[in-house]
C-alpha positions, 0 to 999 in steps of 0.5 A: 179524478172521478167522472163527476169531479171531471164534469164539475171542473170541465164546466167550470172551464167552460163557464169562466172563459165564457164569462170573461169573454162575453163580459164588458164590465171588469168585476164580471171579467175578474170572476171569470178569470177566478172560475177559471183558476180554481177549476184547473188547480184540481186537474194540475194536482191530480196525480198527487206527485210532489212535482204536480203539487209544486206546479199547482201551488206555483201557478195558484200563486202567480195567478193569485198575484196577477188577478189582484193586480187586474182588480187593482187596475180596475178599481184605479181606473173606476176610481179616476174615470168613474167607469167599469167598462172594459173598453174604457181605460184610459187612466195611465197606471191603470194601463200599466197594471193591466199589461202586468197582471195579464202578462203573467197571466199568460206567461209573457217575459219577464213574467214567464218563469213559473210557466215552463215549470208548471207544465212539466208537472202537469199531465199532457191533457192539463198542459193542452188546457194551460197553453190554449184554453187558459190563454184565451180569456186574457188574450180577449182582454188585450184584444179589448184594451189594445187601444189603451196599452203602451206600444213600446211596453208591449214591442219590448216584451214581444221581442224579449219573449220571442228571443227567450222562448227560442233560446231557453228551448234549444237545450231542452230535452222534455217535451212538455218544457219544449212546448212551453217555451214554444208557447212563450215565443209565439206569445211574443208574435201574438203581443208584437202586433196587438197594438197595430192589428188586434184582430191579427193577434186573435187569428194567430192565437186561433191557428196556434191553439189548432197546431198545439193542440194536435201535437199535445194529443198526438203526445198523449196518444203515444205517451211521449214525454222526452225527446229519446221515447219519441224516437220509437213512436215511428215504429208504433204508429207512422200515420200518427208520427207523420202527422206530428211532423207536419204540425211541428213544422207548421208550429215552426212556420214553414211554408207551406203550411198553416203556421206561415200565414200568420207570421206572414201577415204580421211581418206584412203588417209591422212593414207597413206601420213602418216598424222594419227593425221590429219586423226583422228581428222578430223574424230572425228570432224565429229561426231559434225556434225553427231549430228545436221544432226540426229537432223535434220533427227528426226525433219523431221520424227517426227509425231505430235499427 
């Protein structure tokens, strides 16, 4: 990709994200999401490999369907209430359609099927953008409409995401797929607390993004795509591998590392809301994720004879 193309796509990504997170009108938010989608597509398919083309096609079809649902949701709400304001989402059908649309955009269960495949077909830097920057606008829209969403539906999807993200990540050998299922699992944590404490969702997302960015950048520097090739990184760059191990353990949520704080606060908030069963379930499901993070950390720090 030429430097001009990189400049255009990067500027478009920043423009689309800024437009969505700063808008009060549904049409402006939708426009920002569309700019983001169109900007990331060349970045996914830039290698011209059949898998990359397949990934960009899957991404485009999923995002187009989600954007259509989002537009239909806002139009239904405007038709019944006369309001285009994002915070004035009151129509029940619109709320359901919006939850579906944003879940598709984020890759929440049961709309997660596209996400691991798209990440597997993308480069590590593009995967980093897909797991962090591209999730920021939909998370912000969920944050703005959190008062209108269905608590039971969000909790069910959250627990399903935490369970499936942890379970499916267990038998993976590709680092990008492992991090894709890790992302789905973390989205479960963000979604379960969204209605009760939306600010905590944003804090969790920020900390998750920082940790994931550190992991992806380290993997990109060492050019690690599989667990088997990860075993030789310790002999090449010991200091960077130590950082990778710590960030992986932080993502697993082990105290006293950064990743433990949001999980602790989420469990505390759920207990305050008398949702002890949900708190216990999601805490137990994080053990699944802990296993594959420990496996990654072990593979990263093992020294071959």
